[in-house]
C-alpha positions in Angstrom: -2.4 6.2 17.3 1.1 4.8 17.1 1.3 5.5 13.3 0.2 9.1 14.0 2.9 9.6 16.6 5.5 8.1 14.3 4.5 10.5 11.5 4.7 13.4 13.9 8.1 12.4 15.4 9.7 11.7 12.0 8.4 14.9 10.6 9.7 16.9 13.6 13.1 15.2 13.1 13.1 15.8 9.4 13.6 12.0 8.9 11.9 11.0 5.6 10.3 7.7 6.7 7.6 5.7 5.1 5.3 4.5 7.8 3.6 1.3 6.6 0.4 0.4 8.6 -0.4 -3.3 8.1 -3.9 -4.1 9.3 -6.5 -6.6 8.1 -9.4 -4.3 9.1 -11.3 -2.6 6.3 -10.8 0.9 7.9 -8.2 2.7 9.8 -8.7 3.1 13.6 -11.0 0.2 14.1 -9.4 -3.0 15.4 -11.5 -5.2 17.7 -12.4 -2.5 20.2 -13.9 0.0 17.8 -15.2 -2.1 14.9 -18.6 -2.6 16.5 -21.5 -1.1 14.7 -23.8 -1.2 17.7 -24.2 2.4 18.9 -25.1 1.1 22.4 -21.5 -0.1 22.8 -19.9 2.9 24.6 -16.4 3.9 25.6 -15.7 3.0 29.2 -13.8 6.4 29.7 -15.4 9.8 29.4 -14.7 11.9 26.3 -12.5 14.4 28.2 -9.9 11.7 28.8 -9.9 10.1 25.3 -7.7 12.4 23.2 -5.2 10.5 21.0 -2.9 13.5 21.1 -1.1 14.2 24.4 -0.4 17.7 23.1 -4.1 18.5 22.7 -6.0 17.3 25.7 -9.4 18.1 24.2 -8.8 16.9 20.7 -11.4 14.1 20.9 -13.9 16.3 22.7 -13.6 19.0 20.1 -13.9 16.5 17.3 -17.0 15.0 19.0 -18.6 18.3 19.6 -18.2 19.2 15.9 -20.5 16.1 15.2 -22.5 16.0 18.4 -22.9 19.6 19.7 -24.4 18.4 22.9 -21.4 16.3 23.9 -19.7 17.2 27.2 -16.6 16.2 29.1 -18.4 13.4 30.8 -20.0 12.0 27.6 -19.4 8.3 27.0 -19.3 8.2 23.2 -20.1 5.2 21.0 -17.0 3.1 20.4 -17.6 3.1 16.6 -17.5 6.9 16.8 -14.1 6.8 18.5 -12.8 4.5 15.7 -13.9 7.2 13.2 -12.0 9.8 15.3 -8.8 7.7 15.3 -9.0 7.3 11.5 -9.4 11.1 11.1 -6.6 11.7 13.6 -4.3 9.6 11.6 -5.3 11.3 8.4 -4.6 14.7 9.9 -1.1 13.5 11.0 -0.4 12.2 7.5 -1.4 15.5 5.9 1.1 17.5 8.0 3.9 14.9 7.9 5.9 16.6 5.1 8.5 14.2 3.7 7.2 11.3 5.9 4.6 9.2 4.2 1.9 6.8 5.3 1.1 3.7 3.4 -1.6 1.2 4.4 -1.6 -2.5 3.6 -4.8 -4.4 4.3 -3.1 -7.6 5.3 -1.9 -9.5 8.3 1.8 -10.2 9.4 2.3 -13.9 10.0 6.0 -14.1 10.5 9.0 -11.9 11.5 12.7 -12.6 11.2 15.7 -10.4 12.1 18.4 -9.5 9.7 22.0 -8.9 10.7 21.7 -5.2 10.1 18.9 -4.8 12.6 16.1 -4.6 10.0 13.2 -7.0 10.3 11.7 -9.1 7.4 8.0 -9.6 7.6 5.9 -12.2 5.8 2.2 -11.4 5.1 -0.8 -13.6 5.0 -1.4 -12.7 1.4 2.0 -14.2 0.5 3.8 -10.9 0.1 6.4 -9.4 2.3 8.6 -6.5 3.1 11.7 -5.6 5.0 11.4 -2.8 7.6 14.0 -0.6 9.3 11.9 -1.0 12.5 8.7 -2.7 13.5 6.2 -1.7 16.2 3.8 -4.4 17.3 0.6 -2.4 17.9 -1.5 -5.5 18.0 -3.8 -4.7 20.9 -5.6 -7.4 22.8 -5.7 -11.0 21.6 -8.9 -12.9 21.1 -10.3 -14.6 24.2 -8.7 -17.9 25.3 -10.8 -21.1 25.1 -9.0 -23.4 27.4 -11.9 -23.2 29.9 -14.3 -24.7 27.2 -14.9 -28.5 27.1 -13.9 -30.1 23.9 -17.5 -30.7 22.9 -18.2 -27.0 23.1 -15.1 -25.9 21.2 -16.2 -28.0 18.2 -19.9 -27.0 18.3 -21.5 -24.8 15.7 -23.1 -22.8 18.4 -19.9 -21.7 20.1 -18.9 -18.1 19.4 -15.2 -18.2 20.3 -14.6 -14.4 19.7 -17.6 -12.1 20.0 -15.7 -9.3 18.2 -14.8 -11.3 15.1 -16.7 -9.8 12.1 -20.2 -11.2 12.0 -19.7 -13.4 15.1 -22.9 -12.4 16.9 -25.0 -12.7 13.8 -24.5 -16.5 14.2 -26.6 -16.5 17.4 -30.0 -18.1 16.4 -33.0 -15.9 16.9 -35.5 -16.9 19.6 -33.0 -19.2 21.5 -31.6 -18.4 24.9 -27.8 -17.6 25.0 -25.1 -18.3 27.5 -22.3 -15.7 28.0 -19.2 -17.1 29.8 -17.5 -14.2 31.6 -19.2 -11.3 33.4 -16.9 -8.4 32.6 -17.2 -5.5 30.2 -17.3 -7.8 27.1 -20.3 -9.5 28.6 -22.0 -6.2 29.3 -21.7 -5.1 25.6 -22.7 -8.5 24.2 -25.7 -8.7 26.6 -26.9 -5.3 25.5 -26.8 -6.5 21.8 -28.4 -9.9 22.4 -31.0 -9.3 25.1 -34.6 -9.1 23.9 -38.1 -10.0 25.1 -38.2 -13.5 23.7 -34.8 -14.5 25.1 -33.0 -15.1 28.4 -29.3 -14.2 28.3 -27.5 -16.3 30.9 -24.1 -15.0 32.1 -21.7 -17.0 34.2 -18.3 -16.6 35.8 -16.4 -18.2 38.7 -17.4 -15.3 41.0 -20.4 -13.8 39.2 -19.1 -10.2 39.7 -20.1 -7.5 37.3 -18.2 -4.3 36.6 -19.1 -1.4 38.8 -20.8 1.7 37.3 -19.1 5.0 36.7 -20.3 7.8 39.0 -23.3 9.7 37.6 -21.3 12.9 38.1 -17.6 13.4 38.6 -16.2 14.1 42.0 -16.0 17.8 43.1 -12.2 17.7 42.7 -9.4 15.1 42.3 -8.4 13.2 45.3 -4.6 13.3 45.9 -2.8 10.0 45.7 -1.9 8.4 49.0 1.6 8.5 50.3 2.7 4.9 50.0 6.4 5.5 50.8 7.8 2.6 52.7 4.9 0.4 52.0 6.3 -3.0 50.9 4.7 -6.3 50.2 1.2 -7.1 49.1 -0.5 -7.3 52.5 0.8 -3.9 53.6 -0.1 -2.4 50.2 -3.6 -3.9 50.3 -4.2 -2.5 53.7 -2.9 1.0 52.8 -5.1 1.1 49.7 -8.2 0.0 51.6 -7.6 2.7 54.2 -7.3 5.3 51.4 -10.6 4.1 49.9 -12.4 4.2 53.3 -11.0 7.7 54.0 -12.1 9.0 50.5 -15.6 7.5 51.0 -15.9 9.5 54.2 -14.7 12.8 52.7 -16.2 12.5 49.2 -19.1 10.0 49.6 -17.6 7.8 46.9 -14.9 5.2 46.6 -14.2 5.8 42.9 -11.9 8.9 43.3 -9.7 7.0 45.6 -9.1 4.2 43.0 -8.6 6.8 40.2 -6.0 8.6 42.3 -3.9 5.4 42.2 -3.6 5.4 38.5 -0.3 7.4 38.2 1.2 5.0 40.8 -0.1 1.7 39.5 2.9 0.8 37.4 5.4 1.7 40.0 3.4 -0.3 42.7 3.2 -3.3 40.4 6.9 -3.3 39.6 7.8 -2.7 43.2 6.1 -5.9 44.4 8.1 -9.1 44.7 7.3 -11.7 42.0 5.6 -13.9 44.6 3.3 -11.0 45.7 2.4 -10.2 42.1 1.4 -13.8 41.6 -0.7 -13.7 44.8 -2.4 -10.5 43.6 -3.3 -12.2 40.3 -4.7 -15.2 42.2 -6.5 -13.4 45.1 -7.2 -9.8 44.1 -7.5 -9.7 40.3 -11.2 -9.9 39.8 -12.0 -7.5 42.7 -9.5 -5.0 41.1 -10.9 -5.4 37.6 -14.6 -4.8 38.5 -13.8 -1.6 40.4 -11.0 -0.3 38.1 -12.7 -1.0 34.7 -16.2 0.4 35.1 -19.4 0.6 33.0 -20.9 3.8 31.6 -24.1 4.7 33.4 -26.2 4.0 30.2 -24.8 0.5 29.9 -25.2 -0.2 33.6 -28.9 0.9 33.4 -29.5 -1.4 30.5 -27.9 -4.3 32.4 -29.9 -3.6 35.5 -33.1 -3.3 33.5 -32.5 -6.7 31.8 -31.9 -8.3 35.2 -35.1 -6.9 36.6 -37.2 -8.2 33.8 -35.5 -11.6 33.8 -33.9 -11.2 30.4 -30.5 -11.4 32.0 -29.6 -14.0 34.6 -26.1 -13.9 36.3 -24.7 -16.7 38.3 -21.4 -17.7 39.9 -20.3 -21.1 38.6 -18.0 -22.8 36.1 -18.9 -24.7 33.0 -18.2 -28.4 33.4 -19.9 -30.2 30.5 -21.7 -29.5 27.2 -23.9 -31.9 25.3 -25.8 -31.4 22.0 -29.6 -31.2 22.4 -30.8 -31.1 18.8 -29.9 -27.7 17.4 -29.3 -26.5 21.0 -26.6 -27.0 23.6 -27.1 -28.2 27.1 -24.5 -26.6 29.4 -23.9 -28.0 32.9 -22.3 -26.1 35.7 -20.1 -27.1 38.7 -23.0 -26.3 41.1 -25.2 -28.9 39.4 -27.4 -26.5 37.5 -27.8 -26.6 33.7 -29.2 -24.4 30.9 -30.2 -25.2 27.3 -29.2 -22.5 24.9 -28.8 -21.8 21.2 -25.3 -20.4 21.5 -22.4 -20.0 24.0 -20.5 -16.8 23.6 -17.0 -16.5 25.0 -16.8 -13.3 27.0 -13.8 -14.3 29.2 -11.7 -11.4 28.0 -8.5 -11.3 25.9 -6.0 -14.0 26.2 -3.1 -12.5 28.1 -0.5 -15.3 27.6 1.3 -14.7 24.2 2.2 -18.4 24.1 -1.4 -19.4 24.0 -2.7 -16.7 21.7 -2.6 -18.8 18.5 -1.0 -15.9 16.7 1.5 -17.0 14.0 3.4 -13.7 14.3 3.9 -14.1 18.0 4.8 -17.7 17.6 7.5 -16.8 15.1 8.9 -14.1 17.5 8.9 -16.5 20.5 10.2 -19.5 18.5 13.0 -17.3 16.9 14.1 -15.9 20.2 13.2 -12.3 19.2 10.7 -12.1 22.1 10.2 -13.6 25.5 7.0 -14.0 27.6 6.4 -11.1 30.0 6.4 -11.5 33.8 3.9 -14.1 34.9 3.3 -15.1 31.3 1.5 -11.8 30.6 2.3 -10.4 27.2 5.9 -9.9 26.2 9.0 -8.8 28.0 10.0 -5.3 27.1 12.5 -2.6 28.1 11.5 0.8 29.5 10.8 2.2 26.0 8.8 -0.8 24.9 11.7 -2.5 22.9 11.3 -6.3 23.0 13.6 -8.1 25.4 15.4 -10.8 23.4 15.3 -8.9 20.1 19.1 -8.2 20.3 19.9 -5.8 17.5 16.6 -6.2 15.8 14.6 -3.0 16.0 11.3 -4.3 17.5 9.0 -2.4 19.8 5.5 -3.0 21.2 3.0 -1.1 23.4 -0.4 -1.5 25.0 -1.7 -4.9 26.0 1.6 -6.9 25.2 3.3 -4.9 28.0 0.8 -5.8 30.7 3.2 -8.1 32.5 5.8 -5.3 32.8 3.5 -2.4 33.5 0.1 -3.8 34.6 -1.9 -0.7 33.8 -1.4 -0.5 30.0 -4.5 -1.2 28.0 -6.5 2.1 28.3 -6.1 5.0 25.9 -4.5 7.4 28.5 -1.6 4.9 28.9 -1.4 3.9 25.3 -1.1 7.4 24.0 1.8 8.1 26.4 3.5 4.9 25.3 2.9 5.7 21.6 4.8 9.0 22.1 7.7 7.2 23.8 7.9 4.4 21.2 7.8 6.8 18.3 10.6 8.9 19.9 12.7 5.8 20.4 12.1 4.5 16.9 13.0 7.9 15.3 16.0 8.4 17.5 17.3 4.9 16.6 16.7 5.2 12.9 18.2 8.7 12.8 21.5 7.2 13.8 21.2 3.8 12.2 23.7 3.0 9.4 20.7 2.1 7.1 18.9 5.3 7.8 21.0 7.5 5.5 21.5 7.6 2.7 18.0 6.5 1.7 16.8 5.8 -1.8 13.9 8.2 -2.5 10.7 6.5 -3.5 7.1 7.5 -4.2 4.1 6.6 -2.0 3.9 3.2 -3.6 7.5 2.3 -3.1 8.7 3.0 -6.6 12.2 4.4 -6.9 12.8 8.1 -7.7 16.2 8.9 -9.2 16.6 12.3 -7.6 17.6 14.0 -4.4 15.6 13.7 -1.1 14.5 17.3 -1.4 13.2 16.9 -4.9 11.6 13.6 -4.1 9.7 15.2 -1.2 8.3 17.9 -3.4 7.4 15.3 -6.1 5.6 13.2 -3.5 3.6 16.2 -2.4 2.7 16.8 -6.0 1.7 13.1 -6.5 -0.4 13.1 -3.3 -2.1 16.2 -4.7 -2.8 14.6 -8.0 -4.2 11.5 -6.4 -6.3 13.4 -4.0 -7.2 16.0 -6.7 -6.1 18.8 -4.5 -4.2 22.0 -5.2 -0.5 22.6 -5.4 0.7 19.8 -7.8 2.1 22.2 -10.4 3.9 24.3 -7.8 5.4 21.3 -6.1 6.6 19.8 -9.4 8.3 23.1 -10.3 9.9 23.0 -6.8 11.1 19.5 -7.5 12.8 20.2 -10.8 14.3 23.4 -9.4 15.9 21.3 -6.6 17.1 18.8 -9.1 17.1 20.0 -12.7 18.0 16.4 -13.8 14.8 14.9 -12.3 13.3 13.0 -15.2 9.9 12.2 -13.6 9.5 15.7 -12.4 9.9 17.1 -15.9 7.7 14.4 -17.5 4.9 15.0 -15.0 5.0 18.8 -15.5 4.7 18.2 -19.2 1.6 16.1 -18.6 0.0 18.8 -16.5 0.8 21.4 -19.2 -0.8 19.1 -21.8 -3.9 17.9 -19.9 -4.6 20.7 -17.4 -3.4 23.7 -19.4 -0.8 24.4 -16.7 1.8 27.1 -17.4 4.4 24.7 -18.7 6.5 24.6 -21.9 5.4 21.1 -22.8 8.0 20.3 -25.5 10.8 21.7 -23.4 9.7 19.7 -20.3 9.6 16.5 -22.4 13.0 17.2 -23.8 14.4 17.7 -20.3 12.8 14.5 -19.1 14.2 12.5 -22.1 17.7 13.9 -21.5 17.6 13.1 -17.7 16.1 9.6 -18.3 19.3 8.6 -20.0 21.4 9.5 -16.9 21.0 6.8 -14.3 17.2 6.3 -14.2 15.9 2.8 -13.8 13.8 1.0 -16.4 10.5 2.1 -14.8 11.4 5.7 -14.9 12.6 5.6 -18.5 9.5 3.7 -19.5 7.3 6.4 -17.9 9.1 9.2 -19.7 8.6 7.5 -23.0 4.9 6.8 -22.2 4.4 10.4 -21.2 5.9 11.6 -24.5 3.7 9.2 -26.4 0.6 10.3 -24.6 1.2 13.9 -25.3 1.5 13.0 -29.0 -1.8 11.2 -28.9 -0.6 7.6 -28.5 -1.8 5.1 -25.9 0.1 1.9 -26.5 3.3 2.9 -24.7 1.4 4.0 -21.6 -0.7 0.8 -21.4 2.4 -1.4 -21.8 4.0 0.6 -19.0 1.1 -0.1 -16.7 1.2 -3.8 -17.5 4.9 -3.8 -16.5 4.5 -1.4 -13.5 0.9 -1.7 -12.2 1.7 0.2 -9.0 2.7 3.3 -11.0 -0.4 5.2 -9.9 0.5 8.3 -11.9 0.5 6.3 -15.1 -2.8 4.7 -14.2 -4.2 8.1 -13.5 -3.1 9.3 -16.9 -4.7 6.3 -18.6 -8.1 6.3 -17.0 -10.6 9.1 -17.8 -11.3 10.8 -14.5 -11.7 14.2 -13.0 -7.9 14.5 -13.1 -7.0 13.4 -16.7 -8.9 12.7 -19.9 -7.5 9.2 -20.2 -6.4 7.0 -23.1 -9.0 4.3 -22.5 -12.8 4.4 -22.5 -15.8 2.1 -21.6 -15.1 -1.5 -21.1 -11.4 -1.0 -21.8 -11.2 1.3 -18.8 -13.2 -1.1 -16.7 -10.9 -4.0 -17.5 -7.8 -1.9 -16.8 -9.0 -0.8 -13.4 -10.4 -4.2 -12.3 -7.2 -6.1 -13.1 -5.2 -3.7 -11.0 -7.0 -4.8 -7.8 -4.2 -7.2 -6.6 -1.6 -4.4 -6.9 -3.6 -1.9 -4.7 -5.8 -3.9 -2.4 -7.8 -1.5 -0.3 -5.8 1.6 -1.1 -8.1 4.6 -0.8 -7.0 6.1 -4.1 -7.7 2.8 -6.0 -11.0 2.4 -4.2 -12.0 5.8 -5.6 -11.0 4.7 -9.1 -12.9 1.4 -8.8 -15.9 3.2 -7.4 -16.1 5.3 -10.6 -16.0 2.2 -12.7 -18.7 0.6 -10.7 -21.0 3.6 -11.1 -20.4 3.5 -14.9 -21.4 -0.2 -14.7 -24.6 0.9 -12.9 -23.5 -1.1 -9.8 -24.6 1.8 -7.6 -24.5 0.0 -4.2 -21.0 -1.3 -4.7 -19.9 2.1 -5.9 -21.3 3.8 -2.8 -19.7 1.3 -0.5 -16.3 1.8 -2.1 -16.6 5.6 -1.8 -17.5 5.2 1.9 -14.4 3.1 2.5 -12.2 5.5 0.5 -13.5 8.6 2.2 -13.1 7.0 5.7 -9.5 6.5 4.9 -9.0 9.9 3.1 -11.9 12.3 3.5 -10.3 14.6 0.9 -10.2 11.9 -1.9 -11.5 13.8 -4.9 -12.0 10.6 -6.9 -14.2 9.0 -4.3 -16.3 12.2 -4.0 -16.5 12.4 -7.8 -17.8 8.8 -8.0 -20.4 9.4 -5.3 -21.5 12.6 -7.0 -22.2 10.5 -10.1 -24.1 7.9 -8.1 -26.4 10.5 -6.7 -26.9 12.0 -10.2 -27.4 8.8 -12.1 -29.8 7.4 -9.5 -31.9 10.6 -9.5 -31.2 11.4 -5.8 -30.9 15.1 -6.6 -32.0 16.6 -3.3 -29.8 14.2 -1.2 -26.9 14.6 -3.6 -27.0 18.3 -3.6 -27.0 18.5 0.2 -24.1 15.9 0.5 -21.8 17.5 -2.1 -22.4 21.0 -0.6 -21.4 19.7 2.8 -18.3 18.1 1.3 -17.4 21.3 -0.5 -17.6 23.3 2.7 -15.6 20.8 4.7 -13.0 19.5 2.4 -13.5 21.1 -1.0 -11.5 24.2 -0.2 -8.3 22.2 -1.0 -9.7 20.6 -4.1 -8.1 21.8 -7.4 -11.2 20.7 -9.1 -13.6 22.5 -6.8 -15.3 24.0 -9.9 -16.2 20.5 -11.1 -17.9 19.6 -7.8 -19.8 22.9 -8.0 -20.8 21.8 -11.5 -22.1 18.6 -10.1 -24.1 20.6 -7.5 -25.5 22.8 -10.3 -26.6 19.7 -12.2 -28.7 18.6 -9.2 -30.2 22.1 -9.1 -30.9 22.0 -12.8 -32.5 18.6 -12.6 -34.9 19.8 -9.8 -35.8 22.9 -12.0 -34.3 25.4 -9.6 -32.9 27.7 -12.3 -32.4 30.6 -9.9 -30.1 28.4 -7.8 -28.2 27.3 -10.9 -27.6 30.9 -12.0 -26.6 32.0 -8.4 -24.1 29.1 -8.2 -22.6 29.9 -11.5 -22.0 33.5 -10.6 -20.6 32.7 -7.1 -18.6 29.6 -7.8 -18.0 29.1 -11.6 -17.8 32.5 -13.2 -14.4 34.0 -14.1 -12.1 35.0 -12.4 -13.1 32.4 -9.8 -12.6 29.7 -12.4 -10.1 30.0 -15.1 -7.9 27.7 -17.2 -9.1 24.4 -18.5 -11.8 24.1 -15.9 -13.4 27.3 -17.2 -14.3 25.3 -20.4 -15.0 21.9 -18.8 -17.2 23.2 -16.0 -18.2 26.8 -16.5 -18.6 26.9 -20.3 -20.3 23.5 -20.4 -22.8 24.5 -17.7 -23.7 27.7 -19.6 -24.5 25.8 -22.8 -26.5 23.3 -20.8 -28.4 26.2 -19.3 -29.2 27.5 -22.8 -30.4 24.0 -23.9 -32.7 23.6 -20.9 -34.0 27.2 -20.9 -32.4 27.8 -17.5 -30.7 31.1 -18.5 -32.6 34.1 -19.9 -30.7 36.6 -22.0 -27.1 36.4 -23.4 -24.8 33.8 -21.9 -21.6 35.3 -20.4 -19.4 32.8 -22.4 -17.0 35.3 -23.8 -15.4 35.8 -20.3 -15.1 32.0 -20.0 -13.2 31.8 -23.3 -11.0 34.7 -22.3 -9.9 32.9 -19.1 -9.3 29.5 -20.8 -5.9 28.4 -22.1 -5.2 29.9 -25.6 -4.1 26.5 -26.9 -7.4 24.9 -25.9 -9.4 27.5 -27.8 -7.6 26.8 -31.1 -6.0 23.3 -30.8 -7.4 21.4 -27.8 -5.0 18.6 -26.7 -7.6 15.8 -26.4 -11.1 15.0 -27.8 -12.5 15.6 -24.3 -11.0 19.1 -24.3 -12.3 19.7 -27.8 -15.9 18.8 -26.7 -15.8 21.4 -24.0 -14.2 24.0 -26.2 -16.8 23.4 -28.8 -19.8 23.8 -26.5 -18.3 26.9 -24.9 -17.8 28.4 -28.4 -21.5 27.6 -29.1 -22.5 29.3 -25.9 -20.6 32.4 -27.1 -22.3 32.1 -30.5 -18.9 32.1 -32.2 -19.6 30.3 -35.5 -16.3 31.4 -37.0 -14.3 29.9 -34.1 -16.4 26.7 -34.4 -15.5 26.5 -38.1 -11.8 26.8 -37.3 -12.0 24.1 -34.6 -13.9 21.9 -37.1 -11.1 22.3 -39.7 -8.5 21.5 -37.0 -10.3 18.4 -35.9 -11.0 17.2 -39.5 -7.2 17.2 -40.2 -6.2 15.6 -36.9 -4.4 12.3 -36.7 -6.8 11.1 -33.9 -9.9 9.4 -35.3 -12.0 10.7 -32.4 -11.2 14.2 -33.5 -12.0 13.5 -37.1 -15.1 11.3 -36.6 -16.7 12.9 -33.5 -15.3 16.4 -32.8 -15.4 17.7 -36.4 -19.1 16.7 -37.0 -20.0 17.9 -33.5 -18.6 21.4 -34.4 -20.7 21.3 -37.6 -23.9 20.4 -35.7 -23.3 23.1 -33.0 -22.7 25.7 -35.7 -26.1 24.7 -37.2 -27.8 24.9 -33.8 -26.3 28.4 -33.2 -27.7 29.4 -36.7 -31.0 27.7 -35.9 -30.6 25.4 -38.9 -32.3 22.5 -37.3 -32.6 20.4 -40.5 -28.8 20.4 -40.8 -28.1 19.8 -37.1 -30.5 16.9 -36.5 -29.1 14.1 -38.6 -25.5 14.9 -37.5 -26.5 14.9 -33.8 -28.4 11.6 -34.1 -25.4 9.9 -35.8 -23.1 11.2 -33.1 -24.9 9.7 -30.1 -23.4 6.2 -30.2 -19.9 7.7 -30.9 -19.7 10.0 -27.8 -17.8 7.6 -25.5 -14.7 8.1 -27.7 -14.6 11.7 -26.4 -13.7 10.5 -22.9 -15.0 11.9 -19.7 -18.1 10.8 -18.0 -21.6 10.0 -19.3 -22.9 13.1 -17.3 -20.4 15.3 -19.1 -21.3 13.9 -22.5 -25.0 14.4 -21.7 -24.5 18.0 -22.9 -24.7 16.6 -26.5 -27.9 14.7 -25.7 -29.3 17.9 -24.3 -28.4 19.6 -27.5 -30.2 16.9 -29.5 -33.3 17.3 -27.3 -33.3 21.0 -27.7 -32.9 20.7 -31.5 -35.8 18.1 -31.7 -38.2 20.4 -29.8 -37.0 23.5 -31.8 -37.6 21.5 -35.1 -41.1 20.5 -34.0 -40.1 16.8 -33.7 -42.2 16.4 -30.5 -42.8 12.6 -30.7 -39.1 11.9 -31.2 -38.3 14.3 -28.3 -40.9 12.6 -26.1 -39.3 9.2 -26.9 -35.9 10.5 -26.0 -37.2 11.9 -22.7 -38.9 8.6 -21.9 -35.6 6.8 -22.4 -33.9 9.3 -20.1 -36.5 9.0 -17.4 -36.1 5.2 -17.5 -32.4 5.7 -17.0 -32.4 8.5 -14.5 -35.3 10.2 -12.5 -35.4 13.9 -13.1 -38.1 16.4 -12.2 -36.9 18.6 -15.0 -37.3 15.8 -17.6 -40.7 14.9 -16.2 -41.8 18.5 -16.6 -40.5 18.7 -20.1 -42.1 15.3 -21.0 -45.4 16.6 -19.7 -45.1 19.7 -21.8 -45.0 17.5 -24.9 -48.3 15.8 -24.2 -51.0 17.0 -26.6 -53.6 19.3 -25.1 -56.9 17.6 -24.3 
């Protein structure tokens, strides 16, 4: 939430910040509160009050209704669902942030130190570090304290010190009773998870009080806050509040609206009490306040009540005094003389409020270094009105939420946190906007690599880079904007040249490379000069310079994109060389969503389907528009034969996110493959005409997707009559039709020419490929053109030996196995046409072993001899 508000505030102020979100969690928006996977763990606040955006009061409710049409204002949504909402909320903020960028590091900060200029140096658990212009501690609640636990318990295997730690509750042995220490909201959720017919869940706390239940229906109208003017001291305040509650019960029949009406006053009331009265409140009134203020949803309360009625949950008021091992179990004794024997003891005492006892190395470094001081009564940290740490001096350090409890008291719920997030973001942006270090700022890309250009040109370049990495529209236009803003921008010219070469963009490639080379000699750093040289080499057909560049600069994501065959670029590597390249980049990218999409594609090529699907899930959670992750998942569906499921999934994604994809045609092609595999030829033809036919698709994609699909339709008998391939060729780049830039491009030019029945053009392409300096052109593309010409002329005897010989050589063409399958389809068609039924049957058997397909089963059945 704080990162989203920082992105919004910086964008509104036109301050080109990079917001770095450092979080050890696997996904954005989770943290301890929303990482649970138990759908019975519900929010304790109804949906109408859970928006993350103060400017859009129903943002969460609208988001929830899109997914749960029956959701209403009073719905208590699953906490895991709210975590997904926060992740999506952050993504939306990042998309509209303009020159401000979001970068996520899956790591943990373990030390902070101030610099003389106000910046803060952070050390990470991984051993890395960074220096920030400002730091916001959005750490949330700490893990529960364990001071109450006897030493014998703290060292026991059956002690669950933090129930929200990943996998913690899975350690509770099946069939054994369990003790939960603490009877608040944490206990309620843990009890819901652990209670079952063969187990008694014991819950204990000093007072044995459970949270109250939210009212089944909201009050008819809000109750006005009481007038507490002139009320001073805790006894007078306590009496006034009790009178207000009694009056509300008489008029509304419920005490809850009275307590809720105090919410806007709580911080002022807390701060107005003398320190001695606040300490007395903590000692005498705290538990009574908490069980009434922090209430359970009705569904949770019903489950707790049901468990108590059946004896599966037993609640007592007592304190743990001793623990002794009893075989694999633990005997726990209480101050009242009672005892229970359990398989596990779960610490449900709630978050540790004292920063000095939180066992957090970051907090320890701040406190020990004098950059932070404990908050009032030892609760959290001392802060100023805008959340800036007291004691930080010139260091730009803020916090919000739970660490401000000593100052504000009411500070841990979403309504308070979202207000604080706005205030903190405004303070940070205002401070950085006037800080000496804020301007001038060295432009950098989203991975922190320097860009030798103006801020305006860098912003346009970064929009282009984000589009390339997401595989969304606008990269060419943004790059042209960048070089118009700075004609001496070397990387802008070099990247434009690559798009002209690979994508068939409207770019004078030689002129762009010349401009890049000239600009690279005027102040660029070594990385930029190396990239320009690597780009020129790649356009000329070389790969060594690009691979050396990646070795030296592994976080140059654009260079990696160029090297790896994907939906975006043809690549200069293939097979295991690609796998090795992507896998060894893991330390440089961690859980970066773009990298996860790349790794997912590698995993599906390695037939590690489950790993690939898990990686795509993580990538799409962080960035639902990630084209690479979608592409990898589309291949998982296809290669595992899940055609019906895959078709439904990719169509949903196209409708939701695909409108921005610059390769939407390719995703439509994937959907058509599923339709083809299920034998729904009518759907294939309808999809082609609606989503793939010119002028809907033109340029390079017209050949790669539209033309290739038409030839596949001819080879599988899915299209009756002449193929409309001439229109596809007319809409394709002229250079691709005569001199395609890569073997991958040449493959798709060749099959489209075959679909058009243009033997003369195939002969010209064959001659071009045969004289090419690239072996893949000479040894794969040229003979493929000869074989396709023979197929068009129905000269099966000439086509067959060439196609057979080509099969093991196809990976050199680049692209995916699914794309290269068009050649295998051609071989299968030729075998059947030549009457080589046994060989065709063997090929189909091998295909069915590799990938289930109703179409292949039908074709295999047609080759069985008649009985």
